[in-house]
Each structure stands twice: as structure tokens, then as C-alpha cells.
N, C-alpha and C positions, 0 to 999 in steps of 0.2 A: 393295670396295678403298677406302682412304682415302689417296689419294696426294698429296703435295706436289709430286713431279716424276715423269715418266714418258718413257721412251725409246721411239721408234717406229722399227723397223728396216724401211726400205721405205716412205719417207714420200712418194713423189713420185706415187703414183697417186691417182685421184680419190676412192677410198674412204679411203685413208690420211689425205688431206687433210681430209676430211670428219670423220673420227674426231678428228683433231688439233684442228680447230675447235671440236668438242662437248666435248671434254676441257678445252680452254683456256677454254670458258664455264663450266666447273666449278670453275675456279680452279687447274688443274693446269699447271705449268711444264713445258715440253717439250724433249727433244732430238730433232731430226729428222734421220734418216740416210737418204741416198739416194745412188745412183750419180753423179746430177749435182746436188750441193748447191745450186749456183748458181741452178738452175731453179726451186726453192723459197724461195730467200731473201726475194723480196718478199712471198710469202704468209706466211711466218713472221714478218715485221715487222708484219703487220696484225693478228696475233692479240693478244687481250687480256691475256695472260699471257707472260712470257718464254719465248722459243722459239729455240733455237740450232741451226744446221744444220750437218752434216757430211757430207763424202764418205765412202763406205762401199764396200767391195769384198766382195761376197756370194760370189764364185766362189772365193776361196783362203782356206781357213781360217787359214793362218800369217799372213795379213795382217789378216783381219777381226777375229780374237780380240783382238790388241793395240789395234786400233782402238776395238772396243767397250769394253775395259777403261779405255782413256783417256777415252772420253766419260764412263764412270761416275765416274771420279775428279773430273771437273769439275762433276758434278751434285751436287745436294744432296737427300739423303733420297729416293732413287729407290725408288718402291714398285711401278712396273709397268714390264715390257718387252713391248712388242707386236711381233710378227713378222708382217710382210705382204710376204713376197718370193717371186716364184713365176714360173716360166716354164713356157709351155704352147703346144705346137705339135702339128699333125698333118700328116703326110706320107704317102702311101700305100705308098711304098717302105721307110719306116722306116729311113732313113740313120742309121747309128752315130752320126755326129758331132752329129745333132740329139738323139738320145737321150742321149748323153754330156752335152751341155750342160744339159739338163733336170736330170739326175742330179747334176751338180755344183752347181747352184743349189738344187733343191728338196729334195735328200737331204743332200749334204755341208755346203752353206752353212747350211741350216736346222738341222741338228743341231748345228753348231759355234756357231750363236748360242744356241740354247736351252741347250745344255751349259754355255757361258760364264755365260749369265744364272742358271741354277741355281746354279753355284759361287759368283757374287757375291751371291745372294740368301742362300745357306747361310751365308757369312761374316757377312752383316748381321744374319741371324736372322729375316727376314721379307720377304716380297714376293709378287708375282703375275707369272707368265709366261703370255701369252696369244699365241695364233698364229691368224691367218686361214687357215682350212684349207678343205676341200671335200668334199661328200657323193660327189665322183668317186672318192673313196678307198674307198668302200664295195665297189665290184666293179672288176673290169678294164674296160678300154675301148679304143677306136681309138686314142686318145693313149696308147699303152702306158706309156711312162715317167712321164706325168703322173699318171695313175690310180694307179700303184704308188707313187710318191713321196708321194702324199697318204695312202695307206695307211699308208706308213712314218712319216708325220708324226704321224697319229692314234695309232699304237701308241707312238711315242716320247713323246709327251705324256702317255698313259696310264702309262707306265713311270716317267716324272718324277713324276707324281701318286703312284704307289705308293712310290717311293723317299723323297719327303717324308713320307708316312705313317710309313715304317719309321724315319726319322730322328726323327719327332715334331717336325717343323718347320712353322711356319705359313707354308707356301709354297703359293700356289693356283695351280693349272694349269687355265687356261681354253681349251677347244678350240672356235673359232668355226666351225661347220660351214656354210660357204655353199652355197646352191643353185646350180644350173648356170645361172649369170646370163648367161654369154656365149651359151649355147645359147638361152636365153629371148629374148635381145636379137635373135638372128639370125631367130628365129621371130616377133618382134614380138608376143610374147605379153604383153598387158596383165595377166593373171590372175598370172603367175609373175615378172614383171619389176617391181621396186619402185623408186622414186626412191632415188638415192644417199644422200640426207639421211635416209630411213626406215631403209635399211640401216644406215647408221652409227649412227643412234639405237638401234637394237635391239643392235648389238655394244657400244655405250657402257653401255647397261642391264645387259647381261651382264657386262661388266668391273666395274661398280659394286657389283653383287649377289654378285660373286665365284663366278659359275656354273663348274660343272666342264666342261659341254659344253652347247652351245645351237646350234640351227638357226636360220639367218638368210636370208630372213625366215621366220617361224614356220610357214608353209604348207609349206616344203619338209620339214618333219618327216614329212609323209604320203608324200611321194616318196621320202625315205630309207627309210621303212618298207616300201614297196613294192618297191623296188630290192632290198632283202635277201631279200624272200620270192620273188621272180621265179625260176622254174627257169631253168638256164642256156640251154636251146635257146630259150625265149622271150626270155631277155634279150639273147642274141646276135642273133636275128633283128631285134629292135628297132633294134639298133645298124647291121646290115648291110643295110638296105633300099637298093636300087640309086638312086644319086643321077643327077639329070638332067645336072648339070655337072661337069666335071674338078674334083678336089679340090686346093685351094690351100693350100699350107702358111702358117701364121701364127703369129706368137709375140706374147707380152705379158710384159714383165717390170717389176715394180713397184719 
């Protein structure tokens, strides 16, 4: 990637802000889109390159598509659109309202952003679409909608890559497969949990090199490989060990 400017969709998370900081250090001007733009305004003002902040509505494609198009028109020579939006939650009763919310954000919202980004880059003739995804999409899991949504995201990105090749367009599609960092944090695993600046460094390195798919951090490639190989009866047993305490639903949105 040789970008003069980039758009980060979902810029309020710790990881997004660290990626923005490192891209800015590379001389990239930024547009930072978040649910609460005001919360990152001070951060944006501290970056070494120009960084504008915008409110963004990921849940409703009819609103978010014009929002993204308007930001695009305000920027100059956008070469990268990075998508880091996600909602994850687990509740043992699988309430539909929660599943629906995850699908609205992680499937409909994600697809609308990527589709719009591809169309804009197609008109421009060049660009890079990248997404912070997860190895959770390799198999089903207890957070049913989240695992399924990440599988959708992986296949959607692969389809966009194939479409760019058919059209013979220099549009790079980069799938950033994050490890199960939330799980590693809960288990306080020093082996699998890396500092956010190192995670961001590996993400930015993949962006700059135009990678098609990368596991971050690199050691999670082994976990991804094993996950795909495990027979279902072993994979299921590993997920459904009896827990000592009652499950509590939790959500995270970037």
C-alpha cells in the first residue's frame, strides 16, 4: 500500500487508535469514523498527520452508505479503507434480539461498508480494502452469530478479491485474521496475548505489504491450523466444558 490518505471505519477501539497512530507515523492522512466521533477528537488532534473524525451509523446501510460516500468526497487520494467494526456477545439462552443485533452490525453493516468501498475504488481504479476479522470464523462456536458472521466476512472478502481479479483491477483485499484475544485476556495467557502496539504493528505491516490474508499475531496461525483439523466431537467438547460460574452476557462494539 502506498497511501496518501486512509479511512478507518470503527476508529474508537484501542486497536483502531493504535493502527491510526502507526499509519499517521507513516505519513498517511486519516478519516476516523466512529459511533461517537467526539470521543476520539482529542486523539485525532494529537496525530502527526491531518485526521478528521466523523460520526458513523453501522447498523443501518441506508444511512451508512451515504455517510461513507460523503467522507470519501472530502478526502484526497484515498488508497485504503480499513473496517474494524464488530459486535460479540454470548448468552446461554441465545436470545434472538442479541443474535439479530450481531447480524445487523457484523453482517449487514460490514457488507455495506465493503461493498461501498469496492465500488468507490472501482471508479478510482485502485485501492485497498482491509478488515479486522477473526479466526472465530473458521468454525462454529458458542457465540453462534459472531462465529457465523466472521465466516461470512472471510468469504465476502474472498469474493471481492476474486471479483477484482475478474475485472483486472488493482484493488487489494486484506483479511486480518485476529486470534482469540478476548479469550486469551480472560485466561491471562502471556503466550497468546500480545500488547496492542505489537498487534497494530503486524496489522500495519500487512497493510503496507498488501497481504491477502494474515494471522495476527503470527503465532495464531498454528491455532487456526489446528482448529480446522480438529474432528467435530473434539472441537465441541473443548467448547462445552462445564463452567464453574454462571455465564454472563457481554458485548463489545468498535
